C-alpha positions as CSV (number, residue, x, y, z in Angstrom):
1,M,-5.8,-7.1,-2.1
2,R,-6.0,-10.1,1.1
3,S,-2.6,-11.0,2.2
4,M,-0.9,-8.7,-0.6
5,L,1.8,-7.6,2.4
6,K,3.0,-11.4,2.0
7,G,4.6,-10.7,-1.5
8,I,5.7,-7.1,-0.4
9,G,8.8,-5.8,1.8
10,A,10.7,-3.3,2.0
11,A,13.2,-3.6,-1.3
12,G,11.3,-6.8,-1.7
13,L,12.9,-8.3,-5.7
14,F,11.4,-10.0,-8.4
15,M,11.0,-10.0,-12.3
16,L,14.1,-12.7,-12.4
17,F,15.7,-13.3,-15.7
18,C,18.4,-16.0,-15.8
19,G,21.9,-15.1,-15.6
20,S,24.1,-12.7,-14.1
21,A,22.4,-9.4,-12.4
22,T,21.5,-5.6,-12.7
23,A,21.8,-3.8,-9.7
24,A,18.8,-2.1,-8.9
25,S,19.2,2.0,-8.3
26,L,16.5,3.3,-6.2
27,R,16.6,4.7,-3.2
28,V,13.8,5.7,-0.9
29,A,13.6,7.9,2.4
30,P,12.6,7.5,5.2
31,T,11.7,4.0,6.1
32,N,8.5,4.7,8.1
33,L,6.5,8.2,8.3
34,E,4.0,9.5,10.8
35,M,1.5,12.4,11.2
36,I,-0.2,13.4,14.5
37,A,-3.4,15.5,13.8
38,P,-4.2,18.5,12.2
39,G,-1.0,17.5,10.3
40,S,-2.3,15.7,6.8
41,A,1.0,15.5,5.0
42,A,4.7,14.4,4.9
43,V,7.3,13.9,1.7
44,L,9.3,11.7,0.3
45,T,12.7,11.2,-1.0
46,L,13.3,9.3,-4.1
47,T,16.8,8.6,-5.3
48,N,18.2,7.4,-8.5
49,E,21.3,6.6,-8.1
50,A,22.0,5.2,-11.6
51,K,23.5,7.3,-14.2
52,R,20.5,6.4,-16.3
53,P,17.0,7.3,-15.5
54,I,14.5,5.1,-14.5
55,N,10.6,5.3,-14.2
56,V,9.0,4.4,-10.6
57,Q,5.2,4.1,-9.7
58,I,3.7,5.5,-6.3
59,R,0.2,3.8,-4.9
60,V,-1.5,4.2,-1.9
61,F,-2.9,1.6,0.0
62,R,-5.3,1.4,3.6
63,W,-3.2,-1.1,6.0
64,T,-5.1,-3.3,8.1
65,Q,-5.1,-6.5,10.4
66,T,-7.7,-8.6,11.1
67,N,-7.9,-12.2,12.9
68,G,-3.9,-11.5,12.5
69,V,-3.9,-11.7,8.2
70,E,-2.4,-7.9,6.9
71,Q,-4.5,-6.8,4.3
72,L,-4.0,-3.8,2.3
73,E,-6.8,-2.4,0.6
74,P,-7.1,1.2,-2.1
75,T,-8.0,4.2,-0.7
76,N,-9.2,7.6,-1.4
77,D,-8.4,9.1,1.3
78,V,-4.3,9.0,1.5
79,V,-2.6,9.9,-1.8
80,V,0.5,10.1,-3.2
81,S,1.4,13.2,-5.7
82,P,2.6,12.5,-8.3
83,P,1.2,8.9,-8.5
84,S,4.7,8.1,-11.3
85,T,7.5,10.1,-12.8
86,A,11.1,9.6,-14.1
87,L,14.1,9.9,-12.4
88,T,17.1,11.1,-13.6
89,G,20.3,9.9,-12.9
90,N,22.0,10.5,-9.9
91,K,19.0,12.8,-8.4
92,D,16.5,12.9,-5.9
93,Y,13.3,13.5,-6.1
94,L,9.8,14.7,-3.5
95,V,7.4,12.8,-3.4
96,R,4.0,13.7,-1.5
97,V,1.9,11.8,0.8
98,I,-1.3,13.5,1.3
99,R,-4.6,12.9,3.9
100,V,-7.6,14.0,1.8
101,S,-10.3,13.0,3.7
102,K,-12.3,15.6,5.8
103,K,-12.8,12.6,8.5
104,P,-11.0,13.7,11.7
105,V,-8.3,11.7,13.1
106,T,-9.7,10.0,16.6
107,R,-6.8,6.7,17.2
108,E,-4.8,5.7,14.3
109,E,-5.1,5.3,10.9
110,S,-2.9,3.2,8.5
111,Y,-1.4,2.8,5.6
112,R,1.1,1.1,2.4
113,V,2.8,3.6,0.6
114,I,4.4,1.0,-2.1
115,V,6.9,2.5,-4.4
116,D,7.6,0.5,-7.6
117,E,10.8,0.5,-9.9
118,L,9.6,-0.4,-13.2
119,P,11.6,-3.0,-15.9
120,D,12.6,-1.3,-19.2
121,P,12.7,-3.9,-21.4
122,A,14.2,-2.2,-24.0
123,R,17.5,-2.8,-20.8
124,R,16.3,-6.7,-21.1
125,K,18.9,-8.5,-22.7
126,S,19.8,-12.2,-23.0
127,G,21.8,-14.1,-19.6
128,T,21.6,-11.4,-18.3
129,V,18.9,-10.6,-14.2
130,T,16.7,-7.5,-13.9
131,L,16.3,-7.1,-9.9
132,V,13.6,-4.6,-9.7
133,V,12.9,-2.9,-6.4
134,R,9.7,-2.4,-4.0
135,Y,9.5,-0.4,-1.0
136,S,6.8,-0.6,1.3
137,I,6.9,2.1,3.2
138,P,4.2,2.7,6.5
139,V,2.6,5.8,6.7
140,F,0.4,6.6,10.1
141,F,-1.8,9.9,11.0
142,K,-2.0,9.8,14.6
143,G,-4.9,11.7,16.3
144,P,-3.6,13.9,19.2
145,D,-5.2,11.8,21.8
146,A,-4.8,8.8,20.9
147,S,-3.6,6.2,23.5
148,A,0.0,3.8,23.9
149,P,-0.1,0.9,23.1
150,K,-1.9,-1.8,25.0
151,V,-0.2,-5.3,24.1
152,A,-1.9,-8.8,25.5
153,W,1.0,-11.0,24.7
154,A,0.5,-15.1,24.0
155,I,2.6,-18.5,23.4
156,K,0.5,-20.9,21.5
157,R,1.5,-24.5,20.3
158,S,0.7,-25.1,16.3
159,G,1.8,-28.5,14.9
160,N,5.0,-29.0,16.8
161,G,6.4,-24.9,16.3
162,L,5.0,-21.9,18.5
163,V,3.5,-18.4,17.1
164,L,3.7,-15.6,19.3
165,A,0.1,-13.7,19.7
166,A,-0.1,-9.9,20.3
167,R,-3.4,-8.4,21.1
168,N,-3.8,-4.6,20.7
169,N,-5.9,-3.1,23.4
170,G,-4.3,0.7,22.4
171,D,-5.5,3.0,20.3
172,T,-1.8,3.0,18.1
173,R,0.8,0.3,17.0
174,L,4.0,-1.4,18.4
175,R,6.5,-2.4,16.2
176,L,8.2,-5.2,17.1
177,S,12.3,-6.6,16.5
178,E,14.8,-8.5,18.0
179,L,12.8,-11.6,19.8
180,Q,14.3,-14.4,22.6
181,L,12.1,-16.1,23.8
182,T,13.2,-18.6,27.6
183,Q,11.9,-21.0,29.5
184,S,13.5,-22.2,32.7
185,G,17.6,-20.4,31.3
186,R,16.9,-21.7,28.2
187,E,16.5,-20.5,24.9
188,I,13.4,-21.1,23.3
189,A,12.9,-19.1,19.9
190,T,15.1,-16.5,18.9
191,R,14.9,-13.4,15.9
192,K,17.0,-11.7,14.2
193,G,15.3,-8.0,12.5
194,L,12.5,-6.9,12.1
195,I,8.9,-8.8,13.6
196,G,6.2,-7.0,12.8
197,Y,3.5,-5.0,13.4
198,V,0.3,-5.1,15.6
199,L,-1.9,-2.2,14.3
200,G,-3.8,-0.3,16.9
201,G,-7.3,-2.8,17.5
202,A,-6.3,-5.7,15.9
203,S,-4.3,-8.7,17.2
204,M,-1.1,-10.3,15.2
205,E,0.1,-14.2,15.3
206,W,3.8,-14.6,14.0
207,P,5.8,-18.7,13.7
208,V,8.6,-17.8,16.0
209,G,10.3,-21.8,16.7
210,S,9.5,-25.3,17.1
211,G,7.2,-26.4,20.1
212,K,9.6,-29.4,21.6
213,S,11.6,-28.0,23.8
214,L,8.6,-26.5,25.5
215,S,6.5,-26.9,28.9
216,S,3.8,-25.4,30.3
217,G,3.9,-22.6,32.0
218,S,5.3,-19.1,30.8
219,V,8.2,-18.3,28.4
220,S,10.5,-15.1,29.3
221,M,9.7,-13.1,26.5
222,K,12.9,-10.2,25.5
223,A,12.2,-8.0,23.1
224,Q,12.6,-3.9,21.1
225,S,9.6,-1.9,20.4
226,D,9.2,1.4,18.7
227,S,8.4,1.5,22.7
228,G,11.9,0.2,24.4
229,P,12.6,-2.5,25.2
230,L,10.0,-5.1,26.0
231,D,10.9,-8.1,28.8
232,V,7.8,-9.9,29.6
233,N,6.5,-12.8,31.1
234,V,4.0,-15.0,28.2
235,A,1.5,-17.9,28.8
236,V,1.7,-20.9,27.1
237,S,-1.5,-22.6,25.3
238,G,-2.7,-25.0,24.3
239,R,-1.3,-28.9,24.4
C-alpha cells in the first residue's frame, strides 16, 4: 500500500477502453468526515444517479505520512458497513463508518475510505470507454484535547524546481489549498485548488514551481487552510 495515494484521487477515473465515453454515475457525500471522541461513527451517502444498477466496493485504510510520503495501510480499527453493495438507480444508500478499536483517541487518527464503482463486464461494448469512479474520503477521529495544527514552513530548491516543506508539530491535520508564493512583489509560484494535507505530527513536501527566478532570503506565502487564510514569510533553504 506504500504511496497508494498517488493513484487515488476524489473521483479518479480508470479502466479506459478506446472510443467514446459512457458517463460515470456514482456520487459520494460528504467529502470528508470528522468525529470527536467519544464519537465513533458517521455516515456516508452513496448516490447512483443512473437508471441502471451499479455495484460498489467500500474499504477503509489507515492514512499516514512518513518522510513526506503518503501511505495507506490496511486496518481493523475502523470498519465500514456494508463493505459492498448494489445500488439501484436514482436512489441514496447509507454507509456507516465505525471506529471499533477500544484504544482511546488521544490526538488525531487519520483514515481514508475508498469507494469504488465496480466495472460491469456485461456493459462493455466495442468502441466505447468505460469510466469507473473511485472516491477517496478523508476520515478523522480526534481526541477532545488534541491541539491545533502548528506548522513550520520552508521552501527548498530541488534541481531547477521548488518544494514547499511543511512540518506539523500539532496534533491535528492542516488542509492546504490556493497557494501563492511571491518575492519582492514578483509571483514565484501559484497552485489553484487543493495542495494536500499535512497530518498531525507528520511532515509533507509538495513541488510548487520553478526556482529560476528565486533569490535567497524569504518568500511570502498566501494560501487557504481549514483553519483560515494563511499569510506567512517562509525561509528559502539550499542553493
